[in-house]
PDB file of N, CA, C and O in Angstrom:
ATOM      1  N   MET A   1      11.928   1.514   6.528  1.00  0.00           N
ATOM      2  CA  MET A   1      12.702   2.232   6.080  1.00  0.00           C
ATOM      3  C   MET A   1      11.721   2.148   4.508  1.00  0.00           C
ATOM      4  O   MET A   1      11.655   1.032   3.993  1.00  0.00           O
ATOM      5  N   PRO A   2      11.131   3.103   3.931  1.00  0.00           N
ATOM      6  CA  PRO A   2      10.406   3.047   3.193  1.00  0.00           C
ATOM      7  C   PRO A   2      11.385   1.775   1.689  1.00  0.00           C
ATOM      8  O   PRO A   2      12.528   1.357   1.506  1.00  0.00           O
ATOM      9  N   VAL A   3       9.880   1.639   0.914  1.00  0.00           N
ATOM     10  CA  VAL A   3      10.508   0.469   0.338  1.00  0.00           C
ATOM     11  C   VAL A   3      10.194   1.461  -1.225  1.00  0.00           C
ATOM     12  O   VAL A   3       9.042   1.895  -1.227  1.00  0.00           O
ATOM     13  N   CYS A   4      11.120   1.911  -2.652  1.00  0.00           N
ATOM     14  CA  CYS A   4      10.995   2.997  -3.729  1.00  0.00           C
ATOM     15  C   CYS A   4      10.125   2.420  -4.505  1.00  0.00           C
ATOM     16  O   CYS A   4      10.108   1.507  -5.330  1.00  0.00           O
ATOM     17  N   HIS A   5       9.430   3.148  -4.059  1.00  0.00           N
ATOM     18  CA  HIS A   5       8.370   2.326  -5.286  1.00  0.00           C
ATOM     19  C   HIS A   5       8.788   2.580  -7.229  1.00  0.00           C
ATOM     20  O   HIS A   5       7.965   3.011  -8.037  1.00  0.00           O
ATOM     21  N   ASP A   6       9.937   2.261  -7.504  1.00  0.00           N
ATOM     22  CA  ASP A   6      10.930   2.799  -8.827  1.00  0.00           C
ATOM     23  C   ASP A   6      11.127   0.996  -8.312  1.00  0.00           C
ATOM     24  O   ASP A   6      10.247   0.138  -8.394  1.00  0.00           O
ATOM     25  N   CYS A   7      11.761   0.911  -8.077  1.00  0.00           N
ATOM     26  CA  CYS A   7      13.197  -0.482  -7.938  1.00  0.00           C
ATOM     27  C   CYS A   7      13.363  -1.520  -7.116  1.00  0.00           C
ATOM     28  O   CYS A   7      14.049  -2.541  -7.165  1.00  0.00           O
ATOM     29  N   GLN A   8      12.276  -0.869  -6.015  1.00  0.00           N
ATOM     30  CA  GLN A   8      11.738  -1.469  -4.706  1.00  0.00           C
ATOM     31  C   GLN A   8      12.571  -1.875  -3.843  1.00  0.00           C
ATOM     32  O   GLN A   8      12.266  -2.856  -3.165  1.00  0.00           O
ATOM     33  N   THR A   9      13.925  -1.175  -3.638  1.00  0.00           N
ATOM     34  CA  THR A   9      14.569  -1.303  -2.562  1.00  0.00           C
ATOM     35  C   THR A   9      14.642  -0.744  -1.540  1.00  0.00           C
ATOM     36  O   THR A   9      13.949   0.272  -1.581  1.00  0.00           O
ATOM     37  N   ASN A  10      15.423  -0.952  -0.061  1.00  0.00           N
ATOM     38  CA  ASN A  10      14.870  -0.007   0.742  1.00  0.00           C
ATOM     39  C   ASN A  10      16.323   0.424   1.105  1.00  0.00           C
ATOM     40  O   ASN A  10      17.505   0.084   1.153  1.00  0.00           O
ATOM     41  N   ALA A  11      15.069   1.773   1.408  1.00  0.00           N
ATOM     42  CA  ALA A  11      16.153   3.293   1.572  1.00  0.00           C
ATOM     43  C   ALA A  11      16.216   3.695   2.960  1.00  0.00           C
ATOM     44  O   ALA A  11      15.685   2.999   3.825  1.00  0.00           O
ATOM     45  N   GLU A  12      16.758   4.647   3.204  1.00  0.00           N
ATOM     46  CA  GLU A  12      16.211   5.099   4.208  1.00  0.00           C
ATOM     47  C   GLU A  12      15.708   6.521   4.072  1.00  0.00           C
ATOM     48  O   GLU A  12      16.023   7.116   3.042  1.00  0.00           O
ATOM     49  N   GLU A  13      15.033   7.089   4.894  1.00  0.00           N
ATOM     50  CA  GLU A  13      13.805   8.484   4.295  1.00  0.00           C
ATOM     51  C   GLU A  13      14.888   8.991   3.556  1.00  0.00           C
ATOM     52  O   GLU A  13      15.217   9.103   2.375  1.00  0.00           O
ATOM     53  N   ALA A  14      15.619   9.437   5.430  1.00  0.00           N
ATOM     54  CA  ALA A  14      16.440  10.249   4.249  1.00  0.00           C
ATOM     55  C   ALA A  14      17.329  10.714   2.972  1.00  0.00           C
ATOM     56  O   ALA A  14      17.847  11.821   2.827  1.00  0.00           O
ATOM     57  N   LYS A  15      17.394   9.467   1.964  1.00  0.00           N
ATOM     58  CA  LYS A  15      18.444   8.872   1.530  1.00  0.00           C
ATOM     59  C   LYS A  15      16.844   8.966   0.527  1.00  0.00           C
ATOM     60  O   LYS A  15      16.272   7.888   0.367  1.00  0.00           O
ATOM     61  N   GLY A  16      16.204  10.200  -0.087  1.00  0.00           N
ATOM     62  CA  GLY A  16      14.909   9.534  -1.245  1.00  0.00           C
ATOM     63  C   GLY A  16      14.313  11.136  -1.416  1.00  0.00           C
ATOM     64  O   GLY A  16      14.689  12.307  -1.354  1.00  0.00           O
ATOM     65  N   ARG A  17      13.149  10.333  -1.666  1.00  0.00           N
ATOM     66  CA  ARG A  17      12.284  11.910  -1.083  1.00  0.00           C
ATOM     67  C   ARG A  17      10.809  11.131  -1.578  1.00  0.00           C
ATOM     68  O   ARG A  17      10.709   9.927  -1.815  1.00  0.00           O
ATOM     69  N   TRP A  18       9.948  11.923  -1.647  1.00  0.00           N
ATOM     70  CA  TRP A  18       8.258  10.895  -1.108  1.00  0.00           C
ATOM     71  C   TRP A  18       8.180  12.579  -2.363  1.00  0.00           C
ATOM     72  O   TRP A  18       8.590  13.739  -2.319  1.00  0.00           O
ATOM     73  N   VAL A  19       7.316  11.616  -3.422  1.00  0.00           N
ATOM     74  CA  VAL A  19       7.128  12.387  -4.318  1.00  0.00           C
ATOM     75  C   VAL A  19       5.210  12.120  -5.129  1.00  0.00           C
ATOM     76  O   VAL A  19       4.842  11.215  -5.878  1.00  0.00           O
ATOM     77  N   ILE A  20       4.721  12.833  -4.795  1.00  0.00           N
ATOM     78  CA  ILE A  20       3.507  12.901  -5.448  1.00  0.00           C
ATOM     79  C   ILE A  20       2.566  12.449  -6.776  1.00  0.00           C
ATOM     80  O   ILE A  20       2.275  13.181  -7.722  1.00  0.00           O
ATOM     81  N   LEU A  21       2.307  11.521  -6.649  1.00  0.00           N
ATOM     82  CA  LEU A  21       2.704  10.918  -7.896  1.00  0.00           C
ATOM     83  C   LEU A  21       0.799  11.256  -8.866  1.00  0.00           C
ATOM     84  O   LEU A  21       0.569  10.592  -9.877  1.00  0.00           O
ATOM     85  N   GLY A  22       0.236  11.792  -8.599  1.00  0.00           N
ATOM     86  CA  GLY A  22      -1.033  12.454  -8.855  1.00  0.00           C
ATOM     87  C   GLY A  22      -2.021  12.745  -7.692  1.00  0.00           C
ATOM     88  O   GLY A  22      -1.563  13.167  -6.630  1.00  0.00           O
ATOM     89  N   GLU A  23      -3.167  12.570  -7.820  1.00  0.00           N
ATOM     90  CA  GLU A  23      -4.892  13.259  -7.481  1.00  0.00           C
ATOM     91  C   GLU A  23      -4.976  12.217  -7.257  1.00  0.00           C
ATOM     92  O   GLU A  23      -4.481  11.366  -7.996  1.00  0.00           O
ATOM     93  N   LYS A  24      -5.805  11.848  -5.869  1.00  0.00           N
ATOM     94  CA  LYS A  24      -7.395  10.803  -5.745  1.00  0.00           C
ATOM     95  C   LYS A  24      -7.739  11.765  -5.133  1.00  0.00           C
ATOM     96  O   LYS A  24      -7.127  12.829  -5.038  1.00  0.00           O
ATOM     97  N   GLU A  25      -9.688  11.210  -4.228  1.00  0.00           N
ATOM     98  CA  GLU A  25     -10.341  11.713  -4.405  1.00  0.00           C
ATOM     99  C   GLU A  25     -10.484  11.896  -3.107  1.00  0.00           C
ATOM    100  O   GLU A  25     -11.409  12.620  -2.741  1.00  0.00           O
ATOM    101  N   ASP A  26      -9.907  11.496  -2.455  1.00  0.00           N
ATOM    102  CA  ASP A  26      -9.602  12.080  -1.053  1.00  0.00           C
ATOM    103  C   ASP A  26      -8.061  12.318  -0.689  1.00  0.00           C
ATOM    104  O   ASP A  26      -7.389  11.850   0.230  1.00  0.00           O
ATOM    105  N   GLY A  27      -7.714  13.246  -1.767  1.00  0.00           N
ATOM    106  CA  GLY A  27      -5.675  13.618  -1.711  1.00  0.00           C
ATOM    107  C   GLY A  27      -5.134  13.256  -2.235  1.00  0.00           C
ATOM    108  O   GLY A  27      -5.569  12.743  -3.266  1.00  0.00           O
ATOM    109  N   PHE A  28      -4.081  13.241  -2.010  1.00  0.00           N
ATOM    110  CA  PHE A  28      -2.844  12.743  -3.314  1.00  0.00           C
ATOM    111  C   PHE A  28      -2.270  11.624  -2.578  1.00  0.00           C
ATOM    112  O   PHE A  28      -2.248  11.286  -1.394  1.00  0.00           O
ATOM    113  N   GLU A  29      -1.581  10.931  -4.226  1.00  0.00           N
ATOM    114  CA  GLU A  29      -0.596   9.840  -3.833  1.00  0.00           C
ATOM    115  C   GLU A  29       0.810   9.790  -3.272  1.00  0.00           C
ATOM    116  O   GLU A  29       1.776  10.542  -3.404  1.00  0.00           O
ATOM    117  N   TRP A  30       0.703   9.167  -2.903  1.00  0.00           N
ATOM    118  CA  TRP A  30       2.978   9.575  -2.270  1.00  0.00           C
ATOM    119  C   TRP A  30       3.536   8.863  -2.345  1.00  0.00           C
ATOM    120  O   TRP A  30       4.043   8.552  -1.267  1.00  0.00           O
ATOM    121  N   VAL A  31       3.763   8.388  -3.004  1.00  0.00           N
ATOM    122  CA  VAL A  31       5.309   7.439  -2.742  1.00  0.00           C
ATOM    123  C   VAL A  31       6.309   7.930  -3.056  1.00  0.00           C
ATOM    124  O   VAL A  31       6.542   8.992  -3.633  1.00  0.00           O
ATOM    125  N   PHE A  32       7.528   6.442  -2.327  1.00  0.00           N
ATOM    126  CA  PHE A  32       9.038   6.954  -2.104  1.00  0.00           C
ATOM    127  C   PHE A  32       9.774   6.531  -3.278  1.00  0.00           C
ATOM    128  O   PHE A  32       9.628   5.450  -3.849  1.00  0.00           O
ATOM    129  N   MET A  33      11.003   7.953  -3.773  1.00  0.00           N
ATOM    130  CA  MET A  33      11.606   7.135  -4.330  1.00  0.00           C
ATOM    131  C   MET A  33      13.237   7.318  -3.810  1.00  0.00           C
ATOM    132  O   MET A  33      13.736   8.326  -3.309  1.00  0.00           O
ATOM    133  N   CYS A  34      13.850   6.088  -4.082  1.00  0.00           N
ATOM    134  CA  CYS A  34      15.820   6.299  -3.690  1.00  0.00           C
ATOM    135  C   CYS A  34      15.945   7.354  -4.511  1.00  0.00           C
ATOM    136  O   CYS A  34      15.158   7.637  -5.414  1.00  0.00           O
ATOM    137  N   ILE A  35      17.248   8.139  -4.117  1.00  0.00           N
ATOM    138  CA  ILE A  35      17.890   9.472  -4.456  1.00  0.00           C
ATOM    139  C   ILE A  35      17.725   8.895  -6.046  1.00  0.00           C
ATOM    140  O   ILE A  35      16.932   9.432  -6.819  1.00  0.00           O
ATOM    141  N   GLN A  36      18.364   8.018  -6.347  1.00  0.00           N
ATOM    142  CA  GLN A  36      18.796   7.428  -7.660  1.00  0.00           C
ATOM    143  C   GLN A  36      17.711   7.328  -8.741  1.00  0.00           C
ATOM    144  O   GLN A  36      17.854   7.711  -9.902  1.00  0.00           O
ATOM    145  N   CYS A  37      16.320   6.620  -8.086  1.00  0.00           N
ATOM    146  CA  CYS A  37      16.063   6.436  -9.164  1.00  0.00           C
ATOM    147  C   CYS A  37      15.354   8.146  -9.054  1.00  0.00           C
ATOM    148  O   CYS A  37      14.389   7.952  -9.793  1.00  0.00           O
ATOM    149  N   VAL A  38      15.265   9.149  -8.764  1.00  0.00           N
ATOM    150  CA  VAL A  38      14.377  10.265  -8.270  1.00  0.00           C
ATOM    151  C   VAL A  38      15.499  11.394  -9.662  1.00  0.00           C
ATOM    152  O   VAL A  38      15.125  12.213 -10.502  1.00  0.00           O
ATOM    153  N   ARG A  39      17.215  10.755  -9.210  1.00  0.00           N
ATOM    154  CA  ARG A  39      18.261  11.268 -10.803  1.00  0.00           C
ATOM    155  C   ARG A  39      17.770  11.208 -11.685  1.00  0.00           C
ATOM    156  O   ARG A  39      17.485  12.025 -12.561  1.00  0.00           O
ATOM    157  N   ASP A  40      17.517   9.578 -11.457  1.00  0.00           N
ATOM    158  CA  ASP A  40      17.573   8.606 -13.441  1.00  0.00           C
ATOM    159  C   ASP A  40      15.892   9.328 -13.496  1.00  0.00           C
ATOM    160  O   ASP A  40      15.847  10.190 -14.374  1.00  0.00           O
ATOM    161  N   TRP A  41      15.141   9.228 -13.080  1.00  0.00           N
ATOM    162  CA  TRP A  41      14.098  10.263 -13.773  1.00  0.00           C
ATOM    163  C   TRP A  41      13.902  11.484 -14.120  1.00  0.00           C
ATOM    164  O   TRP A  41      13.051  11.663 -14.991  1.00  0.00           O
ATOM    165  N   ARG A  42      14.734  12.878 -13.460  1.00  0.00           N
ATOM    166  CA  ARG A  42      14.960  13.723 -13.649  1.00  0.00           C
ATOM    167  C   ARG A  42      16.153  14.230 -15.156  1.00  0.00           C
ATOM    168  O   ARG A  42      16.218  15.112 -16.013  1.00  0.00           O
ATOM    169  N   LYS A  43      17.118  12.690 -14.605  1.00  0.00           N
ATOM    170  CA  LYS A  43      17.823  12.786 -16.316  1.00  0.00           C
ATOM    171  C   LYS A  43      17.058  13.304 -17.339  1.00  0.00           C
ATOM    172  O   LYS A  43      17.205  14.264 -18.097  1.00  0.00           O
ATOM    173  N   ARG A  44      15.768  12.021 -17.122  1.00  0.00           N
ATOM    174  CA  ARG A  44      15.387  11.398 -18.440  1.00  0.00           C
ATOM    175  C   ARG A  44      14.589  13.000 -19.158  1.00  0.00           C
ATOM    176  O   ARG A  44      14.657  13.505 -20.278  1.00  0.00           O
ATOM    177  N   GLY A  45      14.045  13.309 -18.201  1.00  0.00           N
ATOM    178  CA  GLY A  45      13.557  14.655 -17.827  1.00  0.00           C
ATOM    179  C   GLY A  45      13.738  16.214 -18.853  1.00  0.00           C
ATOM    180  O   GLY A  45      13.134  16.913 -19.667  1.00  0.00           O
ATOM    181  N   LEU A  46      14.930  16.108 -18.162  1.00  0.00           N
ATOM    182  CA  LEU A  46      16.412  17.088 -18.647  1.00  0.00           C
ATOM    183  C   LEU A  46      16.551  16.623 -20.190  1.00  0.00           C
ATOM    184  O   LEU A  46      16.276  17.337 -21.154  1.00  0.00           O
ATOM    185  N   GLU A  47      16.948  15.521 -20.235  1.00  0.00           N
ATOM    186  CA  GLU A  47      17.384  14.783 -21.335  1.00  0.00           C
ATOM    187  C   GLU A  47      16.101  15.529 -22.369  1.00  0.00           C
ATOM    188  O   GLU A  47      16.432  16.679 -22.657  1.00  0.00           O
ATOM    189  N   ARG A  48      15.174  15.254 -22.779  1.00  0.00           N
ATOM    190  CA  ARG A  48      13.987  15.406 -23.230  1.00  0.00           C
ATOM    191  C   ARG A  48      13.702  16.994 -23.637  1.00  0.00           C
ATOM    192  O   ARG A  48      13.119  17.211 -24.699  1.00  0.00           O
ATOM    193  N   GLU A  49      14.095  18.051 -22.833  1.00  0.00           N
ATOM    194  CA  GLU A  49      14.187  19.091 -22.516  1.00  0.00           C
ATOM    195  C   GLU A  49      14.951  19.889 -23.137  1.00  0.00           C
ATOM    196  O   GLU A  49      15.002  21.085 -23.421  1.00  0.00           O
ATOM    197  N   GLY A  50      16.146  17.979 -23.439  1.00  0.00           N
ATOM    198  CA  GLY A  50      17.639  19.146 -24.123  1.00  0.00           C
ATOM    199  C   GLY A  50      18.986  19.692 -24.015  1.00  0.00           C
ATOM    200  O   GLY A  50      19.837  20.012 -24.844  1.00  0.00           O
ATOM    201  N   TYR A  51      18.910  19.703 -22.520  1.00  0.00           N
ATOM    202  CA  TYR A  51      20.396  19.613 -21.884  1.00  0.00           C
ATOM    203  C   TYR A  51      21.263  18.338 -22.577  1.00  0.00           C
ATOM    204  O   TYR A  51      20.819  17.328 -23.123  1.00  0.00           O
ATOM    205  N   SER A  52      22.784  18.793 -22.335  1.00  0.00           N
ATOM    206  CA  SER A  52      23.745  17.768 -23.124  1.00  0.00           C
ATOM    207  C   SER A  52      23.893  17.355 -21.615  1.00  0.00           C
ATOM    208  O   SER A  52      23.602  17.856 -20.529  1.00  0.00           O
ATOM    209  N   ILE A  53      24.662  15.858 -22.200  1.00  0.00           N
ATOM    210  CA  ILE A  53      25.211  14.666 -20.666  1.00  0.00           C
ATOM    211  C   ILE A  53      25.582  16.025 -19.836  1.00  0.00           C
ATOM    212  O   ILE A  53      24.809  16.490 -18.998  1.00  0.00           O
ATOM    213  N   LEU A  54      26.830  16.607 -20.150  1.00  0.00           N
ATOM    214  CA  LEU A  54      27.821  17.938 -19.542  1.00  0.00           C
ATOM    215  C   LEU A  54      26.334  17.963 -18.322  1.00  0.00           C
ATOM    216  O   LEU A  54      26.061  17.253 -17.353  1.00  0.00           O
ATOM    217  N   ASN A  55      25.393  19.557 -19.197  1.00  0.00           N
ATOM    218  CA  ASN A  55      25.096  19.762 -18.262  1.00  0.00           C
ATOM    219  C   ASN A  55      24.228  19.267 -17.335  1.00  0.00           C
ATOM    220  O   ASN A  55      24.029  19.800 -16.243  1.00  0.00           O
ATOM    221  N   VAL A  56      23.453  17.800 -17.907  1.00  0.00           N
ATOM    222  CA  VAL A  56      22.531  16.670 -17.243  1.00  0.00           C
ATOM    223  C   VAL A  56      22.932  16.817 -15.458  1.00  0.00           C
ATOM    224  O   VAL A  56      22.457  17.098 -14.358  1.00  0.00           O
ATOM    225  N   LYS A  57      24.160  16.392 -16.166  1.00  0.00           N
ATOM    226  CA  LYS A  57      25.764  15.381 -15.059  1.00  0.00           C
ATOM    227  C   LYS A  57      25.312  17.084 -13.476  1.00  0.00           C
ATOM    228  O   LYS A  57      24.933  17.223 -12.313  1.00  0.00           O
ATOM    229  N   GLU A  58      25.842  18.058 -14.955  1.00  0.00           N
ATOM    230  CA  GLU A  58      25.807  19.161 -12.732  1.00  0.00           C
ATOM    231  C   GLU A  58      24.997  19.529 -12.538  1.00  0.00           C
ATOM    232  O   GLU A  58      25.016  20.049 -11.423  1.00  0.00           O
ATOM    233  N   ILE A  59      23.624  19.650 -13.273  1.00  0.00           N
ATOM    234  CA  ILE A  59      21.890  19.606 -12.650  1.00  0.00           C
ATOM    235  C   ILE A  59      22.589  18.704 -11.529  1.00  0.00           C
ATOM    236  O   ILE A  59      23.134  19.101 -10.499  1.00  0.00           O
ATOM    237  N   LEU A  60      22.370  16.800 -12.190  1.00  0.00           N
ATOM    238  CA  LEU A  60      21.686  16.402 -11.422  1.00  0.00           C
ATOM    239  C   LEU A  60      22.671  16.218  -9.957  1.00  0.00           C
ATOM    240  O   LEU A  60      22.046  15.566  -9.121  1.00  0.00           O
ATOM    241  N   ASP A  61      23.643  16.518  -9.617  1.00  0.00           N
ATOM    242  CA  ASP A  61      24.629  16.404  -8.587  1.00  0.00           C
ATOM    243  C   ASP A  61      24.782  18.197  -7.967  1.00  0.00           C
ATOM    244  O   ASP A  61      25.596  18.619  -7.145  1.00  0.00           O
ATOM    245  N   LYS A  62      23.550  19.072  -8.800  1.00  0.00           N
ATOM    246  CA  LYS A  62      23.837  19.939  -7.715  1.00  0.00           C
ATOM    247  C   LYS A  62      22.083  19.941  -6.939  1.00  0.00           C
ATOM    248  O   LYS A  62      21.574  20.425  -5.929  1.00  0.00           O
ATOM    249  N   GLU A  63      21.486  18.842  -8.465  1.00  0.00           N
ATOM    250  CA  GLU A  63      19.824  19.214  -6.901  1.00  0.00           C
ATOM    251  C   GLU A  63      19.779  18.123  -6.277  1.00  0.00           C
ATOM    252  O   GLU A  63      19.048  18.086  -5.287  1.00  0.00           O
ATOM    253  N   TYR A  64      20.358  17.202  -6.570  1.00  0.00           N
ATOM    254  CA  TYR A  64      20.456  15.606  -6.017  1.00  0.00           C
ATOM    255  C   TYR A  64      21.794  14.630  -5.845  1.00  0.00           C
ATOM    256  O   TYR A  64      22.150  13.716  -6.588  1.00  0.00           O
ATOM    257  N   PRO A  65      22.236  14.973  -4.985  1.00  0.00           N
ATOM    258  CA  PRO A  65      24.538  14.683  -4.998  1.00  0.00           C
ATOM    259  C   PRO A  65      23.685  13.485  -3.840  1.00  0.00           C
ATOM    260  O   PRO A  65      22.845  13.091  -3.031  1.00  0.00           O
ATOM    261  N   LEU A  66      24.555  13.442  -4.488  1.00  0.00           N
ATOM    262  CA  LEU A  66      25.381  11.149  -4.025  1.00  0.00           C
ATOM    263  C   LEU A  66      25.926  11.383  -2.382  1.00  0.00           C
ATOM    264  O   LEU A  66      26.426  10.447  -1.758  1.00  0.00           O
TER     265      LEU A  66
END
């Protein structure tokens, strides 16, 4: 079971996402994030873009259902 990069909890691979953080000389830097941390990350981005709390919840539930 992979460990979430952010919260350090074990999560089944189906309950998370592999995310590219950046590029290294020998390829990409991949990390695993549990679905809750992915939602938290996406939520912060949507809030920065000016979405309302209600719209943020709708988007998150559509893109990353729990």
